ChimeraX commands (.cxc) that place a marker at each C-alpha (Angstrom):
marker #1 position 111.38,119.90,106.79 radius 0.5
marker #1 position 112.29,118.12,103.55 radius 0.5
marker #1 position 115.18,116.25,105.15 radius 0.5
marker #1 position 112.89,114.95,107.93 radius 0.5
marker #1 position 110.58,113.43,105.32 radius 0.5
marker #1 position 113.29,111.66,103.33 radius 0.5
marker #1 position 112.04,108.10,102.73 radius 0.5
marker #1 position 114.03,104.88,102.89 radius 0.5
marker #1 position 114.09,102.57,99.87 radius 0.5
marker #1 position 112.10,99.34,100.17 radius 0.5
marker #1 position 113.63,96.06,99.03 radius 0.5
marker #1 position 112.77,94.82,95.55 radius 0.5
marker #1 position 109.95,92.28,95.33 radius 0.5
marker #1 position 112.59,89.72,94.25 radius 0.5
marker #1 position 114.12,90.06,97.73 radius 0.5
marker #1 position 117.24,92.02,96.77 radius 0.5
marker #1 position 118.15,95.53,97.83 radius 0.5
marker #1 position 117.40,98.46,95.57 radius 0.5
marker #1 position 119.24,101.75,95.14 radius 0.5
marker #1 position 118.59,105.28,93.96 radius 0.5
marker #1 position 120.15,106.09,90.58 radius 0.5
marker #1 position 120.89,109.64,89.43 radius 0.5
marker #1 position 120.70,109.98,85.67 radius 0.5
marker #1 position 122.33,112.99,84.02 radius 0.5
marker #1 position 120.71,113.68,80.68 radius 0.5
marker #1 position 123.04,116.49,79.72 radius 0.5
marker #1 position 123.42,117.03,76.02 radius 0.5
marker #1 position 125.27,120.32,75.87 radius 0.5
marker #1 position 122.83,122.32,77.99 radius 0.5
marker #1 position 122.78,122.09,81.75 radius 0.5
marker #1 position 119.72,120.09,82.69 radius 0.5
marker #1 position 118.41,118.90,85.99 radius 0.5
marker #1 position 119.20,115.26,86.72 radius 0.5
marker #1 position 116.49,112.61,86.80 radius 0.5
marker #1 position 116.22,109.88,89.42 radius 0.5
marker #1 position 114.90,106.34,89.58 radius 0.5
marker #1 position 115.24,103.32,91.86 radius 0.5
marker #1 position 116.65,100.07,90.49 radius 0.5
marker #1 position 117.10,96.57,91.87 radius 0.5
marker #1 position 120.74,95.70,92.58 radius 0.5
marker #1 position 120.24,92.23,91.08 radius 0.5
marker #1 position 121.17,92.61,87.41 radius 0.5
marker #1 position 119.19,89.48,86.49 radius 0.5
marker #1 position 116.02,90.95,88.02 radius 0.5
marker #1 position 116.44,94.34,86.36 radius 0.5
marker #1 position 113.35,95.98,87.89 radius 0.5
marker #1 position 113.31,99.79,87.86 radius 0.5
marker #1 position 110.95,102.41,89.14 radius 0.5
marker #1 position 109.57,105.44,87.36 radius 0.5
marker #1 position 111.91,108.27,86.43 radius 0.5
marker #1 position 111.26,111.36,88.58 radius 0.5
marker #1 position 112.54,114.89,89.02 radius 0.5
marker #1 position 113.35,114.52,92.72 radius 0.5
marker #1 position 115.10,111.71,94.62 radius 0.5
marker #1 position 112.35,111.44,97.24 radius 0.5
marker #1 position 109.72,111.25,94.51 radius 0.5
marker #1 position 111.53,108.37,92.81 radius 0.5
marker #1 position 111.84,106.52,96.13 radius 0.5
marker #1 position 108.17,106.94,97.07 radius 0.5
marker #1 position 107.08,105.92,93.54 radius 0.5
marker #1 position 109.22,102.77,93.89 radius 0.5
marker #1 position 107.94,102.04,97.39 radius 0.5
marker #1 position 104.32,102.30,96.27 radius 0.5
marker #1 position 104.84,100.25,93.09 radius 0.5
marker #1 position 104.56,96.53,92.44 radius 0.5
marker #1 position 108.35,96.27,92.10 radius 0.5
marker #1 position 108.71,97.03,95.80 radius 0.5
marker #1 position 108.37,94.71,98.78 radius 0.5
marker #1 position 106.04,96.37,101.27 radius 0.5
marker #1 position 107.30,96.45,104.86 radius 0.5
marker #1 position 105.11,94.91,107.56 radius 0.5
marker #1 position 104.81,98.26,109.27 radius 0.5
marker #1 position 105.92,101.80,108.62 radius 0.5
marker #1 position 104.95,105.23,109.91 radius 0.5
marker #1 position 104.03,108.17,107.71 radius 0.5
marker #1 position 106.32,110.78,109.34 radius 0.5
marker #1 position 103.69,113.46,109.98 radius 0.5
marker #1 position 100.66,111.22,110.69 radius 0.5
marker #1 position 99.94,109.75,114.09 radius 0.5
marker #1 position 97.75,106.70,113.46 radius 0.5
marker #1 position 98.63,104.97,116.74 radius 0.5
marker #1 position 95.63,103.07,118.10 radius 0.5
marker #1 position 93.46,103.66,115.02 radius 0.5
marker #1 position 91.69,100.91,113.13 radius 0.5
marker #1 position 92.46,100.39,109.45 radius 0.5
marker #1 position 89.27,102.25,108.48 radius 0.5
marker #1 position 90.07,105.16,110.79 radius 0.5
marker #1 position 93.60,105.31,109.40 radius 0.5
marker #1 position 92.23,105.23,105.85 radius 0.5
marker #1 position 89.90,108.16,106.66 radius 0.5
marker #1 position 92.71,110.12,108.34 radius 0.5
marker #1 position 95.02,109.65,105.34 radius 0.5
marker #1 position 92.23,110.69,102.95 radius 0.5
marker #1 position 91.49,113.86,104.96 radius 0.5
marker #1 position 95.17,114.79,105.13 radius 0.5
marker #1 position 95.59,114.08,101.41 radius 0.5
marker #1 position 92.60,116.29,100.51 radius 0.5
marker #1 position 93.95,119.08,102.73 radius 0.5
marker #1 position 97.40,118.77,101.16 radius 0.5
marker #1 position 95.95,118.87,97.62 radius 0.5
marker #1 position 93.92,121.97,98.54 radius 0.5
marker #1 position 97.03,123.69,99.92 radius 0.5
marker #1 position 98.93,122.91,96.71 radius 0.5
marker #1 position 96.13,124.34,94.55 radius 0.5
marker #1 position 95.89,127.43,96.76 radius 0.5
marker #1 position 99.63,128.03,96.59 radius 0.5
marker #1 position 99.71,127.52,92.82 radius 0.5
marker #1 position 96.72,129.83,92.39 radius 0.5
marker #1 position 98.35,132.61,94.41 radius 0.5
marker #1 position 101.13,132.93,91.80 radius 0.5
marker #1 position 103.86,132.91,94.43 radius 0.5
marker #1 position 107.15,132.51,92.62 radius 0.5
marker #1 position 109.45,133.31,95.54 radius 0.5
marker #1 position 111.95,130.84,96.94 radius 0.5
marker #1 position 109.95,130.28,100.13 radius 0.5
marker #1 position 106.78,129.57,98.14 radius 0.5
marker #1 position 108.65,127.10,95.93 radius 0.5
marker #1 position 110.12,125.38,99.00 radius 0.5
marker #1 position 106.64,125.16,100.58 radius 0.5
marker #1 position 105.25,123.72,97.34 radius 0.5
marker #1 position 108.04,121.13,97.20 radius 0.5
marker #1 position 107.33,120.19,100.82 radius 0.5
marker #1 position 103.60,119.83,100.12 radius 0.5
marker #1 position 104.30,117.60,97.11 radius 0.5
marker #1 position 106.55,115.43,99.26 radius 0.5
marker #1 position 103.85,115.16,101.92 radius 0.5
marker #1 position 101.29,114.29,99.23 radius 0.5
marker #1 position 103.52,111.50,97.90 radius 0.5
marker #1 position 103.95,110.15,101.45 radius 0.5
marker #1 position 100.16,110.15,101.90 radius 0.5
marker #1 position 99.64,108.34,98.58 radius 0.5
marker #1 position 102.23,105.76,99.61 radius 0.5
marker #1 position 100.53,105.37,102.99 radius 0.5
marker #1 position 97.20,104.74,101.28 radius 0.5
marker #1 position 98.74,102.21,98.89 radius 0.5
marker #1 position 100.53,100.45,101.76 radius 0.5
marker #1 position 97.32,100.29,103.82 radius 0.5
marker #1 position 95.32,98.90,100.87 radius 0.5
marker #1 position 97.98,96.24,100.28 radius 0.5
marker #1 position 98.17,95.40,103.99 radius 0.5
marker #1 position 94.40,95.04,104.43 radius 0.5
marker #1 position 94.18,92.90,101.28 radius 0.5
marker #1 position 96.60,90.42,102.91 radius 0.5
marker #1 position 94.60,90.20,106.17 radius 0.5
marker link #1:1,2 radius 0.2
marker link #1:2,3 radius 0.2
marker link #1:3,4 radius 0.2
marker link #1:4,5 radius 0.2
marker link #1:5,6 radius 0.2
marker link #1:6,7 radius 0.2
marker link #1:7,8 radius 0.2
marker link #1:8,9 radius 0.2
marker link #1:9,10 radius 0.2
marker link #1:10,11 radius 0.2
marker link #1:11,12 radius 0.2
marker link #1:12,13 radius 0.2
marker link #1:13,14 radius 0.2
marker link #1:14,15 radius 0.2
marker link #1:15,16 radius 0.2
marker link #1:16,17 radius 0.2
marker link #1:17,18 radius 0.2
marker link #1:18,19 radius 0.2
marker link #1:19,20 radius 0.2
marker link #1:20,21 radius 0.2
marker link #1:21,22 radius 0.2
marker link #1:22,23 radius 0.2
marker link #1:23,24 radius 0.2
marker link #1:24,25 radius 0.2
marker link #1:25,26 radius 0.2
marker link #1:26,27 radius 0.2
marker link #1:27,28 radius 0.2
marker link #1:28,29 radius 0.2
marker link #1:29,30 radius 0.2
marker link #1:30,31 radius 0.2
marker link #1:31,32 radius 0.2
marker link #1:32,33 radius 0.2
marker link #1:33,34 radius 0.2
marker link #1:34,35 radius 0.2
marker link #1:35,36 radius 0.2
marker link #1:36,37 radius 0.2
marker link #1:37,38 radius 0.2
marker link #1:38,39 radius 0.2
marker link #1:39,40 radius 0.2
marker link #1:40,41 radius 0.2
marker link #1:41,42 radius 0.2
marker link #1:42,43 radius 0.2
marker link #1:43,44 radius 0.2
marker link #1:44,45 radius 0.2
marker link #1:45,46 radius 0.2
marker link #1:46,47 radius 0.2
marker link #1:47,48 radius 0.2
marker link #1:48,49 radius 0.2
marker link #1:49,50 radius 0.2
marker link #1:50,51 radius 0.2
marker link #1:51,52 radius 0.2
marker link #1:52,53 radius 0.2
marker link #1:53,54 radius 0.2
marker link #1:54,55 radius 0.2
marker link #1:55,56 radius 0.2
marker link #1:56,57 radius 0.2
marker link #1:57,58 radius 0.2
marker link #1:58,59 radius 0.2
marker link #1:59,60 radius 0.2
marker link #1:60,61 radius 0.2
marker link #1:61,62 radius 0.2
marker link #1:62,63 radius 0.2
marker link #1:63,64 radius 0.2
marker link #1:64,65 radius 0.2
marker link #1:65,66 radius 0.2
marker link #1:66,67 radius 0.2
marker link #1:67,68 radius 0.2
marker link #1:68,69 radius 0.2
marker link #1:69,70 radius 0.2
marker link #1:70,71 radius 0.2
marker link #1:71,72 radius 0.2
marker link #1:72,73 radius 0.2
marker link #1:73,74 radius 0.2
marker link #1:74,75 radius 0.2
marker link #1:75,76 radius 0.2
marker link #1:76,77 radius 0.2
marker link #1:77,78 radius 0.2
marker link #1:78,79 radius 0.2
marker link #1:79,80 radius 0.2
marker link #1:80,81 radius 0.2
marker link #1:81,82 radius 0.2
marker link #1:82,83 radius 0.2
marker link #1:83,84 radius 0.2
marker link #1:84,85 radius 0.2
marker link #1:85,86 radius 0.2
marker link #1:86,87 radius 0.2
marker link #1:87,88 radius 0.2
marker link #1:88,89 radius 0.2
marker link #1:89,90 radius 0.2
marker link #1:90,91 radius 0.2
marker link #1:91,92 radius 0.2
marker link #1:92,93 radius 0.2
marker link #1:93,94 radius 0.2
marker link #1:94,95 radius 0.2
marker link #1:95,96 radius 0.2
marker link #1:96,97 radius 0.2
marker link #1:97,98 radius 0.2
marker link #1:98,99 radius 0.2
marker link #1:99,100 radius 0.2
marker link #1:100,101 radius 0.2
marker link #1:101,102 radius 0.2
marker link #1:102,103 radius 0.2
marker link #1:103,104 radius 0.2
marker link #1:104,105 radius 0.2
marker link #1:105,106 radius 0.2
marker link #1:106,107 radius 0.2
marker link #1:107,108 radius 0.2
marker link #1:108,109 radius 0.2
marker link #1:109,110 radius 0.2
marker link #1:110,111 radius 0.2
marker link #1:111,112 radius 0.2
marker link #1:112,113 radius 0.2
marker link #1:113,114 radius 0.2
marker link #1:114,115 radius 0.2
marker link #1:115,116 radius 0.2
marker link #1:116,117 radius 0.2
marker link #1:117,118 radius 0.2
marker link #1:118,119 radius 0.2
marker link #1:119,120 radius 0.2
marker link #1:120,121 radius 0.2
marker link #1:121,122 radius 0.2
marker link #1:122,123 radius 0.2
marker link #1:123,124 radius 0.2
marker link #1:124,125 radius 0.2
marker link #1:125,126 radius 0.2
marker link #1:126,127 radius 0.2
marker link #1:127,128 radius 0.2
marker link #1:128,129 radius 0.2
marker link #1:129,130 radius 0.2
marker link #1:130,131 radius 0.2
marker link #1:131,132 radius 0.2
marker link #1:132,133 radius 0.2
marker link #1:133,134 radius 0.2
marker link #1:134,135 radius 0.2
marker link #1:135,136 radius 0.2
marker link #1:136,137 radius 0.2
marker link #1:137,138 radius 0.2
marker link #1:138,139 radius 0.2
marker link #1:139,140 radius 0.2
marker link #1:140,141 radius 0.2
marker link #1:141,142 radius 0.2
marker link #1:142,143 radius 0.2
marker link #1:143,144 radius 0.2
view
């Protein structure tokens, strides 16, 4: 499921490509790497927020002001075909609320098993996609 939801990196708002950077912050102890997206143009120098997961860094970049929004993009698990902007906005809000409820329910159940952690990671990824979809839609409707 996680691989199916892997996002692509938007271009930088300066027009150049951007890339995912893996940052190892190891100082003796083995630590998890951090990720961020950076513009390939050294003069531009724009960077996204540092995140714990690659997909999180990409979606943060895509939703930020540093990113150039595409004209159209699908949220992988949302079928908004034929919907108006308002209907799409309502659909994204409903799915986001449901996703947030599922996360809270899973956290409240104190499930520490590997399958519960994988489900939680998947829900967080879906939530980030929904946030990005809402940001993209707001930006798109502001331009119309």
